[in-house]
C-alpha atoms as one frame of an Amber mdcrd trajectory, in Angstrom:
protein
 151.642  93.332   8.396 154.491  95.851   8.466 154.292  96.304   4.696 150.509
  96.704   4.773 150.762  99.232   7.601 153.367 101.218   5.675 151.196 101.361
   2.531 148.195 102.397   4.586 150.196 105.273   6.096 151.222 106.453   2.631
 147.635 106.360   1.384 146.485 108.178   4.508 149.118 110.868   4.022 148.212
 111.395   0.372 144.521 111.641   1.209 145.268 114.132   3.968 147.274 116.325
   1.624 144.484 116.182  -0.965 141.860 117.134   1.580 143.983 119.971   2.951
 144.586 121.301  -0.559 140.877 121.113  -1.374 139.896 122.878   1.820 142.537
 125.551   1.297 141.296 126.121  -2.244 137.713 126.402  -1.092 138.741 128.846
   1.583 140.289 131.309  -0.870 138.696 134.723  -0.807 136.848 135.688  -4.013
 138.534 138.192  -6.294 137.021 141.665  -6.031 136.216 143.468  -9.283 134.948
 147.049  -9.335 132.452 147.697 -12.124 131.391 151.215 -12.932 128.058 151.315
 -14.720 125.339 153.572 -16.054 121.734 152.832 -15.001 120.440 152.379 -18.556
 118.895 149.550 -20.567 122.020 148.983 -22.666 123.783 147.653 -19.552 121.403
 144.693 -19.157 124.133 142.027 -19.622 125.858 143.344 -16.499 122.653 143.266
 -14.478 121.912 139.709 -15.634 125.438 138.512 -14.835 125.095 139.860 -11.300
 121.573 138.634 -10.632 122.057 135.196 -12.177 125.221 134.665 -10.134 127.571
 134.315 -13.090 130.277 136.458 -11.494 129.896 134.567  -8.228 130.256 131.273
 -10.102 133.611 132.537 -11.335 134.779 133.410  -7.815 134.338 137.132  -8.408
 132.936 139.513  -5.832 131.486 142.410  -7.810 131.379 145.938  -6.437 128.904
 147.941  -8.514 129.660 151.659  -8.702 126.930 153.747 -10.259 128.141 156.592
 -12.474 126.384 159.563 -14.039 128.070 159.672 -17.453 130.525 158.014 -19.798
 133.045 160.719 -18.967 132.809 159.790 -15.297 133.293 156.127 -16.164 136.336
 156.728 -18.343 137.954 159.102 -15.838 137.407 156.641 -12.979 138.949 153.817
 -14.999 141.923 155.929 -16.004 142.464 156.902 -12.366 142.331 153.261 -11.291
 139.027 153.515  -9.410 137.102 150.969 -11.511 138.172 147.798 -13.301 135.329
 147.497 -15.805 133.507 150.282 -17.639 129.942 149.105 -18.294 128.214 151.172
 -20.943 130.881 153.772 -21.660 130.465 155.621 -24.954 133.011 154.495 -27.527
 134.090 157.997 -28.524 134.810 158.863 -24.882 136.983 155.781 -24.417 138.827
 156.529 -27.660 139.587 160.126 -26.645 140.682 159.112 -23.152 143.082 156.686
 -24.782 144.486 159.517 -26.873 144.947 161.943 -23.976 146.094 159.530 -21.266
 147.758 156.759 -23.236 145.566 154.246 -21.385 143.660 152.106 -23.849 140.682
 150.493 -22.142 139.625 147.470 -24.170 136.247 146.398 -25.489 134.824 143.011
 -24.430 131.120 143.470 -25.208 129.512 145.764 -27.762 126.167 147.618 -27.488
 125.328 148.040 -31.191 122.417 150.073 -32.510 120.813 148.153 -35.319 117.760
 147.963 -37.556 117.521 144.188 -37.120 113.919 143.053 -36.536 113.163 142.855
 -32.828 116.337 144.723 -31.897 115.637 148.283 -33.001 116.515 150.482 -30.022
 116.485 154.000 -31.483 113.699 155.905 -33.200 112.876 159.247 -34.711 109.657
 160.181 -32.917 107.369 163.017 -34.022 104.853 164.821 -31.861 102.318 164.844
 -34.707 102.926 162.268 -37.418 100.206 163.810 -39.577 102.108 167.115 -39.766
 105.619 165.640 -39.822 105.408 162.109 -41.265 109.007 161.932 -42.467 112.407
 163.615 -42.274 111.891 166.234 -45.031 108.718 167.444 -43.300 110.800 168.469
 -40.272 112.084 171.541 -42.102 111.727 174.557 -39.827 110.923 172.322 -36.833
 112.681 171.759 -33.502 114.392 168.359 -33.255 115.955 167.086 -30.025 118.530
 164.389 -29.359 120.839 163.192 -26.615 123.612 165.688 -25.793 126.976 165.154
 -27.438 128.780 165.351 -30.734 128.114 161.768 -31.880 124.311 162.022 -31.798
 124.483 165.433 -33.478 126.649 164.054 -36.289 124.365 161.084 -36.923 121.222
 163.223 -37.017 122.875 165.740 -39.355 124.236 163.150 -41.787 121.048 161.077
 -41.906 118.833 164.136 -42.349 121.115 165.322 -45.168 120.794 161.889 -46.779
 117.027 162.476 -46.974 117.337 166.022 -48.284 117.079 168.080 -45.092 120.182
 170.244 -44.711 121.738 171.313 -41.427 120.416 174.766 -40.524 116.981 174.125
 -42.029 115.722 172.834 -38.691 116.577 173.698 -35.092 118.641 171.040 -33.361
 118.265 170.869 -29.565 120.443 168.849 -27.184 118.255 167.422 -24.432 118.508
 164.785 -21.711 116.156 161.768 -22.004 114.121 162.738 -18.925 112.978 165.869
 -20.767 112.057 164.293 -24.116 108.491 163.293 -23.312 107.505 166.510 -21.476
 108.999 168.582 -24.304 107.027 166.658 -26.925 103.825 166.819 -24.890 104.121
 170.585 -24.413 105.106 171.311 -28.009 108.532 172.631 -27.010 109.979 170.254
 -29.622 108.435 168.687 -32.720 110.521 165.519 -32.857 113.220 163.628 -30.992
 115.857 161.098 -31.906 115.202 158.797 -28.946 116.787 155.663 -27.515 115.215
 152.819 -25.570 113.583 152.619 -23.102 112.569 156.302 -23.281 111.421 155.831
 -26.869 108.935 153.111 -25.965 107.661 155.092 -22.986 106.985 158.118 -25.204
 105.133 156.000 -27.752 103.131 154.023 -25.174 102.131 157.225 -23.356 100.856
 158.689 -26.608 103.238 161.642 -26.544 104.672 160.820 -29.949 104.713 158.445
 -32.912 107.713 156.758 -34.505 108.293 157.987 -38.051 111.679 156.261 -38.522
 112.828 153.163 -36.616 116.503 152.217 -36.503 117.555 155.739 -37.473 121.259
 155.429 -36.649 121.663 152.133 -38.507 120.472 153.882 -41.683 123.946 155.430
 -41.805 125.944 152.285 -40.995 125.091 148.797 -39.654 125.502 147.906 -35.987
 126.515 151.385 -34.840 128.994 150.791 -31.973 127.916 153.713 -29.819 128.964
 152.111 -26.535 130.187 148.945 -24.899 131.660 147.217 -21.881 135.426 147.649
 -21.462 138.230 146.313 -19.273 140.313 149.128 -17.849 143.961 149.316 -18.839
 145.105 149.046 -15.241 142.946 145.966 -14.661 144.325 144.267 -17.784 147.891
 145.010 -16.704 147.565 143.845 -13.095 144.866 141.162 -12.888 145.580 137.460
 -13.231 144.779 136.140 -16.724 142.208 133.767 -15.248 140.429 136.679 -13.573
 140.151 138.474 -16.897 138.877 135.280 -18.514 136.340 134.888 -15.713 134.893
 138.343 -16.353 134.501 137.514 -20.040 132.814 134.190 -19.271 130.325 135.866
 -16.934 129.396 138.422 -19.584 129.095 135.787 -22.302 126.798 133.662 -20.140
 124.672 136.750 -19.492 124.265 137.469 -23.201 123.277 133.854 -23.867 120.746
 134.036 -21.032 119.217 137.206 -22.505 118.926 135.610 -25.938 117.165 132.578
 -24.505 115.113 134.284 -21.755 114.392 137.795 -22.974 111.244 138.403 -20.945
 112.864 137.229 -17.715 115.992 139.277 -18.371 113.947 142.440 -18.965 112.679
 142.302 -15.382 116.104 143.435 -14.155 115.627 146.729 -16.004 112.967 147.700
 -13.494 115.438 147.458 -10.617 118.600 148.733 -12.232 117.442 151.141 -14.951
 114.124 152.449 -13.576 112.183 151.136 -16.566 108.444 151.101 -15.967 107.106
 147.575 -15.638 104.028 148.343 -17.738 106.147 149.006 -20.854 108.639 146.132
 -20.515 106.909 143.936 -23.104 107.341 146.653 -25.731 110.961 147.603 -25.006
 113.424 146.217 -27.547 116.878 145.059 -26.484 120.205 145.723 -28.156 121.656
 142.829 -30.180 124.722 142.635 -27.930 127.907 141.241 -29.441 130.322 139.230
 -27.352 134.059 139.458 -27.975 134.098 136.732 -30.613 131.212 138.382 -32.474
 132.561 141.933 -32.622 133.416 143.038 -36.142 136.537 145.159 -35.897 135.942
 146.609 -39.359 132.603 148.075 -38.251 134.160 149.621 -35.165 136.986 151.053
 -37.279 134.519 152.550 -39.792 132.673 154.215 -36.914 135.899 155.622 -35.458
 136.996 156.879 -38.887 133.654 158.638 -39.383 133.944 160.391 -36.023 137.513
 161.448 -36.779 136.512 162.896 -40.166 133.665 164.827 -38.547 135.848 166.209
 -35.772 134.210 164.196 -32.981 137.505 162.529 -32.003 140.674 164.301 -30.959
 142.557 162.333 -33.605 142.141 159.214 -35.747 142.599 155.965 -33.831 143.358
 152.347 -34.609 140.717 150.133 -33.010 143.362 147.395 -32.678 144.339 149.267
 -29.525 140.838 149.217 -28.054 139.483 145.687 -28.573 140.529 143.000 -26.084
 143.058 141.509 -26.447 144.570 144.413 -28.310 147.342 142.432 -30.010 145.134
 139.528 -31.125 141.368 139.619 -31.695 141.127 143.358 -32.341 144.090 143.464
 -34.707 142.839 140.594 -36.839 139.358 142.052 -37.100 140.416 145.596 -37.856
 142.954 144.530 -40.452 140.136 143.004 -42.499 138.951 146.549 -43.154 142.283
 147.652 -44.601
């Protein structure tokens, strides 16, 4: 009886310790992660990860911080005010790395492609009968998103089709003004991104005369992406970083398998009109294991040659983890 009682006490003690450990683990506060984002369609994986509870499943409490521009995102990350940059333009992140020494690292790419079903940029003309192709835009006014990268791509692609810089008027214009400018005749064509491109076409304000314009210069143009901030990488627990990646990867898989359902989040987060959702194409997002470092390096080299970067960069320093995945991928290009 004494021996049995002793064994029972041991078992009881072990069970008590197990239960206490389990309860303590369950009672841990979730890790807070601050995500700066832009309210645009290219950030859909973030919206899906939040709404489908993928961050919550990983024990992450997400604080979404809406930003107005990629510059705002990069500055906030460099100052330690956000942990993840959702949708920041690649050239902005590269230049911030040059000036500050803080290399924020890519975990999800927003490529612009001409893959069927995933074309998300178009050259749209006000009157396709008068301007059916690029050469016919000679002497016309052509708008595009503000910034050096869009200007470079339009110039180089137009030159490829025989229309030299200076033989048309190039106008930098915010997306909200594209459709009114086309409708009024203030511009003759616009290099437009989704979802504004689809809205223009569906409203009858313009007709696409070239789909997948940017990808005509290079495949999977890495204009923007989702990045971990340098400070977050340096201070967060490795499992927290892995949790963020898992949430994003689950979101991309969900989008691929449930595109129509995923698009619904664009109404809430990106102010996309519900009546055009069926016609809006989605980016062919690339998760970390799918990113081709050579393509990112080619893009960075092009920008450096054209003076759109402060100096040439090595994308090894900007793809997470910088000393592993990014280095291997980029070295394939050399």
